[in-house]
C-alpha positions in Angstrom: 27.6 -112.3 -44.1 28.0 -113.5 -40.8 29.2 -110.9 -39.6 26.7 -108.4 -41.2 24.0 -110.2 -40.0 25.1 -110.5 -36.1 25.7 -106.6 -36.5 21.9 -106.0 -37.6 20.3 -108.7 -34.8 22.1 -106.7 -32.2 20.7 -104.2 -33.6 16.7 -105.4 -33.9 17.2 -106.3 -30.5 18.5 -102.9 -29.0 15.4 -101.3 -30.8 13.1 -103.7 -29.4 14.5 -103.9 -25.8 14.0 -99.7 -25.8 10.2 -100.1 -27.1 10.0 -101.7 -24.3 11.0 -99.6 -21.6 9.2 -97.0 -23.0 5.3 -99.1 -23.0 6.7 -100.1 -19.5 7.2 -96.6 -18.2 3.8 -95.3 -19.6 2.0 -98.5 -18.0 3.6 -97.7 -14.7 2.5 -93.7 -15.2 -1.3 -94.7 -16.0 -1.5 -96.4 -12.8 -0.1 -93.9 -10.8 -2.7 -90.7 -12.7 -5.9 -92.6 -13.4 -8.0 -91.3 -15.8 -11.3 -88.8 -14.5 -14.1 -88.3 -16.1 -14.9 -84.8 -18.0 -17.3 -82.5 -15.5 -17.1 -78.8 -17.8 -20.2 -77.9 -17.6 -21.9 -76.8 -20.9 -24.9 -74.8 -20.0 -25.6 -73.4 -17.0 -29.3 -73.2 -15.6 -30.0 -70.5 -12.7 -33.3 -71.1 -10.7 -33.5 -69.1 -7.3 -33.6 -65.6 -6.3 -31.0 -65.0 -4.5 -29.2 -61.6 -5.0 -25.6 -61.8 -4.3 -24.4 -58.3 -2.7 -21.1 -57.4 -1.8 -21.5 -54.6 1.0 -17.9 -53.5 2.0 -17.4 -52.7 -1.9 -20.2 -50.5 -1.8 -19.9 -46.4 -1.4 -21.3 -45.4 2.3 -23.6 -42.4 1.7 -22.4 -38.9 3.3 -24.7 -37.6 6.1 -25.0 -35.5 9.2 -23.2 -32.6 6.5 -27.0 -31.0 6.4 -29.4 -32.3 8.3 -33.2 -31.2 7.1 -34.6 -28.0 9.6 -36.5 -28.9 12.3 -39.3 -26.9 14.1 -39.3 -27.3 17.5 -42.7 -28.4 19.1 -43.4 -26.8 22.4 -45.8 -27.3 24.7 -49.0 -25.9 24.7 -49.2 -24.8 28.4 -45.9 -22.9 27.9 -45.7 -18.8 29.2 -42.9 -16.9 29.4 -41.7 -15.8 33.2 -42.3 -12.6 34.3 -40.7 -13.0 37.6 -38.1 -10.7 39.0 -34.4 -11.1 37.5 -32.4 -12.1 40.1 -29.0 -14.2 40.2 -28.5 -16.9 42.7 -26.4 -15.6 45.3 -26.6 -12.4 44.5 -27.2 -11.5 48.2 -23.6 -12.8 49.8 -21.0 -10.7 51.0 -18.6 -9.3 47.9 -15.6 -11.5 48.1 -12.5 -10.3 49.5 -10.6 -11.2 46.8 -9.4 -8.3 45.1 -9.9 -7.8 41.1 -6.3 -7.6 39.0 -5.2 -5.4 37.8 -5.7 -4.6 34.0 -2.5 -5.7 31.5 -1.0 -2.7 30.2 -1.0 -2.3 26.0 2.2 -2.0 24.9 0.6 0.6 22.0 -1.0 2.6 25.0 -4.1 3.1 25.8 -7.0 3.9 23.4 -10.2 6.2 24.0 -13.5 4.1 23.2 -16.4 6.6 21.8 -19.4 5.7 20.4 -22.3 7.9 20.1 -25.3 9.1 17.5 -25.7 12.5 16.0 -28.5 13.3 13.8 -29.7 16.5 11.8 -32.2 17.5 9.5 -34.3 20.6 8.2 -38.2 20.7 7.2 -41.1 22.4 5.3 -41.0 25.9 7.4 -37.4 26.2 7.7 -37.8 24.0 10.7 -34.4 22.6 12.2 -33.4 19.6 14.0 -29.7 18.4 15.7 -29.5 15.6 18.3 -26.9 14.2 19.8 -25.5 11.4 21.9 -22.2 10.6 22.3 -20.4 8.6 25.4 -16.2 8.2 25.7 -14.2 5.8 27.6 -10.8 7.7 28.0 -10.0 4.9 31.0 -11.0 1.9 32.3 -12.7 3.5 35.3 -13.8 6.7 33.7 -16.8 7.4 31.4 -17.4 11.1 29.2 -21.0 11.7 27.9 -22.9 14.0 26.2 -26.0 15.0 25.2 -27.7 17.8 22.6 -30.9 18.7 21.6 -32.2 21.6 19.1 -35.4 22.3 17.5 -36.4 25.4 15.7 -38.7 26.3 13.3 -40.0 29.6 11.8 -43.1 29.0 12.0 -46.7 29.1 10.1 -49.2 31.3 10.0 -51.9 29.7 12.9 -54.4 32.6 12.8 -57.0 33.2 9.8 -56.9 36.7 8.3 -54.1 37.7 10.0 -50.1 37.4 9.3 -49.3 36.0 12.6 -46.5 32.9 12.9 -45.5 30.5 15.9 -41.6 30.3 15.1 -39.3 29.2 18.3 -36.3 27.7 19.0 -35.3 25.0 21.8 -32.0 23.5 22.8 -30.9 21.1 25.8 -27.7 19.6 26.8 -25.3 18.6 29.4 -21.7 16.8 29.3 -21.1 14.2 32.1 -18.0 13.2 33.9 -18.7 9.7 35.5 -15.8 7.6 37.7 -16.6 3.8 38.9 -14.0 1.8 41.0 -14.8 -1.5 43.0 -16.2 0.5 46.3 -18.1 3.6 44.9 -19.1 5.7 41.9 -19.4 9.2 41.7 -20.1 11.6 39.0 -20.6 15.3 38.0 -22.8 16.8 35.3 -23.4 20.2 33.8 -26.2 21.5 31.4 -28.5 24.1 30.4 -31.1 25.0 28.0 -32.0 28.4 26.3 -35.8 29.1 24.9 -37.7 31.4 22.2 -40.7 31.3 21.2 -43.8 34.1 20.3 -46.8 34.8 22.2 -49.1 34.9 19.7 -52.2 34.5 21.4 -51.6 36.9 23.6 -54.4 39.3 22.9 -57.5 40.7 25.1 -60.0 39.7 22.5 -59.7 37.1 19.9 -59.7 36.9 17.0 -58.3 40.0 16.4 -56.7 42.6 14.3 -52.5 42.0 13.5 -52.4 45.4 16.0 -53.6 44.2 19.1 -51.2 42.1 18.9 -47.8 43.6 20.9 -45.1 44.4 19.4 -42.4 42.1 19.9 -44.5 39.4 21.7 -41.8 37.0 22.3 -40.3 35.4 25.6 -37.2 34.0 25.8 -35.3 31.7 28.6 -32.5 30.6 29.8 -30.9 28.3 32.7 -28.3 26.1 33.9 -27.2 23.6 36.3 -24.9 21.4 37.7 -25.3 18.1 40.2 -22.9 16.1 41.9 -23.3 12.3 42.8 -22.3 9.9 45.0 -23.1 6.3 44.9 -22.2 2.5 46.3 -20.4 0.2 44.1 -22.7 -2.2 42.3 -21.5 -5.6 43.5 -22.1 -4.0 47.3 -24.4 -5.3 50.0 -25.2 -1.6 51.3 -26.7 0.7 48.9 -26.4 4.3 49.7 -26.5 7.6 47.6 -26.1 11.5 47.8 -26.6 14.0 45.3 -26.8 18.1 45.3 -27.9 19.8 42.7 -27.9 23.7 41.6 -29.9 25.4 39.4 -30.4 29.4 38.2 -33.2 30.2 35.4 -34.3 33.8 34.2 -37.0 34.6 31.2 -37.9 37.9 29.4 -41.2 38.6 28.4 -41.0 41.5 25.6 -43.9 42.9 26.7 -44.2 46.3 28.3 -45.9 45.2 31.6 -44.1 42.3 32.0 -40.7 41.7 33.8 -38.5 38.6 33.5 -38.7 36.4 36.5 -36.0 34.7 37.5 -35.0 31.6 40.0 -32.1 30.3 42.0 -32.5 26.8 43.4 -30.7 24.5 45.5 -31.4 20.4 46.4 -29.7 18.0 48.4 -31.2 14.0 48.2 -29.9 11.1 50.2 -30.4 7.3 50.4 -29.3 3.9 51.9 -30.3 0.3 52.2 -28.5 -1.6 54.6 -29.3 -5.6 54.6 -30.5 -7.9 57.3 -30.6 -11.1 56.5 -33.7 -11.9 53.7 -34.6 -8.2 53.8 -33.1 -4.7 54.0 -33.7 -1.6 56.3 -34.1 1.8 53.9 -33.7 5.6 54.3 -34.5 8.5 52.1 -34.3 12.3 52.0 -34.6 14.8 49.2 -35.0 18.3 50.3 -34.5 22.2 48.4 -34.9 25.9 49.1 -35.6 28.0 45.9 -35.9 32.2 45.9 -35.8 35.0 43.2 -32.3 36.9 42.9 -33.6 39.2 45.5 -34.6 36.9 48.2 -32.2 33.7 47.5 -32.1 32.7 51.6 -34.7 30.7 51.1 -37.8 32.3 51.8 -39.8 32.3 48.9 -39.8 28.8 48.7 -39.0 24.9 50.7 -40.0 21.4 50.5 -38.2 18.6 52.2 -39.1 15.1 52.1 -37.9 11.6 54.0 -39.0 8.6 54.8 -37.8 5.3 56.8 -39.0 1.6 56.1 -37.8 -1.5 54.6 -38.0 -4.1 51.4 -38.2 -8.2 51.2 -35.0 -8.8 49.1 -34.9 -12.7 48.7 -38.7 -14.2 48.2 -39.4 -15.9 45.3 -42.1 -14.6 43.3 -42.9 -11.4 45.2 -41.1 -7.9 45.8 -42.1 -5.9 48.6 -41.4 -3.0 50.5 -43.1 -0.3 52.7 -41.8 2.8 54.8 -43.3 5.5 56.4 -42.9 8.9 54.9 -42.9 12.6 56.1 -43.7 15.5 52.8 -43.9 19.3 53.8 -43.6 22.5 51.6 -43.7 26.3 52.7 -43.6 28.8 49.9 -45.6 32.2 49.2 -49.0 32.4 47.8 -50.5 35.1 47.2 -54.0 33.0 46.5 -53.6 31.3 50.0 -56.5 31.8 52.5 -54.2 32.0 55.1 -52.2 34.2 54.9 -49.2 35.0 52.6 -47.5 32.2 53.0 -49.2 28.8 53.2 -47.7 25.7 55.4 -48.4 22.1 54.3 -47.4 19.0 56.6 -48.5 15.5 55.8 -47.1 12.0 56.6 -48.3 9.2 54.1 -46.8 5.9 53.1 -44.9 4.2 50.8 -45.9 0.6 49.3 -44.7 -1.6 46.6 -45.6 -4.9 46.1 -45.6 -7.2 43.2 -46.3 -10.6 42.9 -46.0 -13.3 40.4 -49.0 -15.5 40.9 -48.2 -18.0 38.2 -45.3 -17.0 35.6 -47.5 -15.4 33.0 -49.9 -13.1 35.7 -48.3 -10.8 38.1 -50.3 -8.6 40.5 -49.2 -5.1 41.4 -50.1 -2.6 44.2 -48.3 0.5 45.3 -48.8 3.6 46.5 -45.8 6.5 46.5 -45.6 9.5 48.1 -43.6 12.5 46.5 -42.6 16.2 45.5 -42.9 17.8 42.1 -40.6 21.0 43.3 -42.2 22.9 40.1 -39.2 24.5 38.8 -39.3 28.4 37.0 -37.7 26.9 34.1 -39.7 23.4 33.8 -43.2 25.9 34.7 -42.4 28.4 31.8 -41.7 25.7 29.2 -44.6 24.1 29.8 -46.9 26.8 29.3 -47.4 29.8 27.7 -49.1 32.3 31.0 -47.3 35.6 30.8 -48.1 37.0 34.1 -45.3 39.3 35.4 -45.7 37.3 38.9 -46.4 33.5 38.5 -47.6 31.3 41.4 -45.4 29.0 41.7 -44.5 26.4 44.6 -44.2 22.9 45.2 -47.0 20.4 44.3 -47.5 17.8 47.6 -48.6 14.2 46.0 -49.8 12.6 49.7 -51.7 9.9 47.8 -50.6 7.9 44.5 -51.8 5.0 44.8 -52.3 2.1 41.3 -53.2 -1.2 41.5 -53.8 -3.5 38.6 -52.7 -7.2 36.3 -50.1 -7.8 34.2 -50.8 -10.6 31.9 -48.3 -12.3 29.4 -50.7 -14.9 27.2 -48.2 -15.8 24.4 -46.7 -12.9 22.3 -49.8 -10.4 24.0 -49.3 -8.4 27.3 -52.4 -7.2 28.7 -51.7 -4.3 32.3 -55.2 -3.3 33.3 -54.9 -0.6 36.3 -56.8 1.6 38.3 -55.6 4.6 41.1 -56.1 7.3 42.9 -54.4 10.7 43.2 -54.6 13.3 46.1 -53.0 16.3 46.6 -53.8 19.3 49.1 -51.5 21.9 46.6 -51.0 20.8 43.0 -50.5 23.2 40.3 -52.9 23.6 37.8 -53.6 26.6 34.9 -56.4 28.5 34.6 -57.4 31.8 32.2 -56.9 34.8 33.5 -59.5 35.7 36.7 -60.5 37.6 39.5 -56.8 38.4 41.7 -54.7 37.7 38.3 -53.0 41.3 36.9 -53.4 39.9 33.3 -56.4 39.7 30.7 -58.9 37.0 30.4 -56.3 35.5 27.8 -53.7 34.2 29.4 -53.2 31.0 31.2 -52.3 32.2 35.2 -50.9 29.1 37.4 -52.6 28.4 41.2 -52.6 25.3 43.6 -55.4 23.7 45.0 -56.9 20.8 46.3 -57.3 18.2 43.7 -58.3 14.5 43.8 -58.1 12.0 40.6 -59.5 8.6 39.7 -57.3 7.0 37.0 -58.1 4.1 35.1 -56.8 2.4 32.3 -54.9 -0.2 30.7 -51.6 -0.6 27.9 -51.7 -3.6 25.7 -48.7 -5.0 23.4 -48.7 -7.4 20.5 -46.1 -8.9 18.9 -48.0 -9.6 15.7 -44.8 -11.1 13.6 -41.4 -11.2 14.2 -41.3 -7.9 12.5 -44.4 -5.8 13.1 -45.2 -4.8 17.0 -48.2 -2.7 18.4 -48.6 -1.1 21.7 -51.5 0.7 22.3 -52.4 2.3 25.8 -55.5 4.6 27.4 -56.4 6.4 30.2 -59.5 8.0 31.8 -58.7 10.4 34.6 -61.2 12.5 36.9 -59.5 15.1 38.4 -61.4 17.6 40.7 -61.0 20.7 42.6 -62.3 19.3 45.8 -63.4 23.0 47.5 -64.6 24.2 44.6 -66.8 21.1 43.7 -65.6 21.6 39.7 -63.3 20.1 36.8 -59.6 21.0 37.1 -59.0 23.4 33.6 -56.2 22.2 30.6 -57.2 18.4 32.0 -58.4 16.3 29.6 -59.9 13.4 30.9 -59.3 10.9 28.3 -55.6 10.3 27.0 -55.3 7.6 24.5 -51.8 6.3 22.1 -50.9 4.0 19.9 -47.7 3.1 18.1 -47.2 0.5 14.9 -43.7 -0.7 14.2 -42.4 -2.3 11.5 -38.9 -3.4 10.9 -38.0 -4.8 7.5 -35.1 -5.3 5.2 -32.9 -7.2 7.9 -33.7 -4.3 10.6 -32.1 -1.9 8.3 -35.8 -0.1 7.7 -38.3 1.1 10.2 -41.6 2.5 10.0 -43.8 3.6 13.3 -47.0 5.1 13.5 -47.7 7.3 16.6 -51.6 8.5 17.1 -52.9 10.2 20.3 -56.3 10.9 21.3 -57.1 13.6 24.1 -60.8 15.1 24.6 -61.5 18.7 25.3 -61.0 20.7 28.1 -61.8 23.9 30.1 -60.5 27.0 30.2 -61.1 28.3 33.7 -62.6 26.9 36.8 -66.5 28.4 35.3 -66.3 25.4 33.2 -68.2 27.5 30.5 -65.4 27.5 27.8 -64.3 24.1 26.3 -61.7 23.7 23.8 -61.8 20.9 20.6 -60.1 17.6 21.4 -57.1 16.9 20.2 -56.2 14.3 17.6 -52.8 13.8 16.0 -50.7 11.9 13.8 -47.1 11.4 13.3 -44.8 8.9 11.6 -41.1 8.4 11.8 -39.1 6.3 9.0 -35.6 5.6 9.1 -33.1 3.8 6.4 -29.7 2.5 7.4 -27.7 3.0 4.7 -24.8 1.4 6.6 -24.6 0.1 10.1 -22.9 3.7 10.6 -24.5 6.3 7.9 -28.9 6.6 7.9 -31.6 8.8 6.5 -34.5 9.7 9.1 -38.1 11.3 7.6 -40.4 12.7 10.1 -44.0 13.4 9.7 -45.9 15.5 12.2 -49.5 16.4 12.8 -50.6 14.5 9.4 -54.1 15.1 9.8 -52.8 18.8 9.8 -55.4 19.1 13.5 -55.2 22.9 15.0 -53.8 20.9 18.2 -55.2 23.9 20.8 -53.9 22.3 24.0 -53.7 26.1 25.1 -56.3 28.5 24.3 -55.5 30.7 21.5 -52.3 29.0 21.3 -52.7 26.4 17.7 -49.9 24.4 17.0 -48.0 24.6 13.6 -50.0 22.1 11.4 -48.4 19.0 8.8 -44.5 19.5 8.5 -42.3 17.0 7.4 -38.7 16.7 8.7 -35.9 14.7 6.8 -32.3 14.3 8.2 -29.3 12.2 7.9 -28.5 10.1 11.1 -24.6 9.0 11.9 -23.4 6.5 14.5 -20.2 4.8 15.4 
């Protein structure tokens, strides 16, 4: 009993002791970690307007890939520069450093070639062929050629008579140019062939068809060659030498007319030697011509030579001056001082251009020159039918012009005035005393002619694709010995063009209008020809960069176009064709 009581007492003491230890431990912990108040909010009220942003987390905009278009603002007083173009240091001597040789291609040299060919047909079986071809078989070698052909079966030009005006005309040349660092040279060979009807060649007009000679046709042909030598483009001293030979003949199918022929030789040379800011210049040109029987030079000779100088490095100013000698000797059955006419004159060449401001340029010039009036050009110009035409050089002793050029934005205006005097100008007149031809046939003569000139040219850029140009000139040409107007020489000439490009410059339309006032046909001035008014149009469209189509409308106003008495031109006609470029 005692033992059980002792055991129970011992267990009770141990249990009390454990509880006491636990309580003591909890008390110590409560002293080390004090109890904190509960501060967790139950409601939130925002009273401010602050916007919380995080810029680094926002997507930045992409800029600079497609900026908006901007229109440049130009100053009001801006004008295009019209001063003479000249590179800096252009007058310095050529560098002694030689140009390196071109690399040799492993595939072999290829010939660079480009050109344009156009062929067409029209209303009265018109035929048209144009060709321009250029090739470079080597670096310093260029081969080029051109051919122009235009022909037609013609149309009825005399009312009430079955008389037409057929014609065929072809001309062309082929040239070979060679260029090195020190010299340029070349050779050129060309020729022409013409056929046209003398449908106006009759003693009376209008006339029955029987009065027109059978086979009243004219055929001409010619050939020529030229050899030239020039200084290289970069050389300080400039020089050139060229010689030319030509031969031409014409046949007229009339019983009383024999075809004339001509052989001609010409030589020309020029040099310009720099001296400081200037250059000394000299040039000479001369020739001789005659028919097959007298080609020794007895039929015609002429010469023109000058010595002077020019300024080469004066800002805004270009100026040159020279003393020139002109002379000629030729056969003249109309001469008042014998069967041969001899002329020798001293004149001066002047050419001055001054850019007052970038938009205004003042110019003045006088150029004395010789027009050789070779047989081929004269017969192709006028249908006169005399057997021994009066041919000789024209000496233009004075040919002065002065004016002002204005550039006002997209508008350019250039009024001018001038005076020309020739002691033996070539002109055409109806047959008269001393002529072997009927009165209806024009003949060629020479006489003293003084001409006053005044006019202007205007160019306007209406839009980027539409441009216009207009020119007009008044000419008062008088035969000073007879005090009368020069026959076949219109007093007023005007011409205007309007060009429109569209469809990204693949299409073009160009209108051309011209007017010539009435002309007298002889020195008496009793017969006047009607004024000439003509309107032409050219349209083209490029299907590809290499292939295109063209359409020409000629004389759309269907005017008579009687430039020479009794020789009315073809009326309205259309010519369409195809054009190939490469």
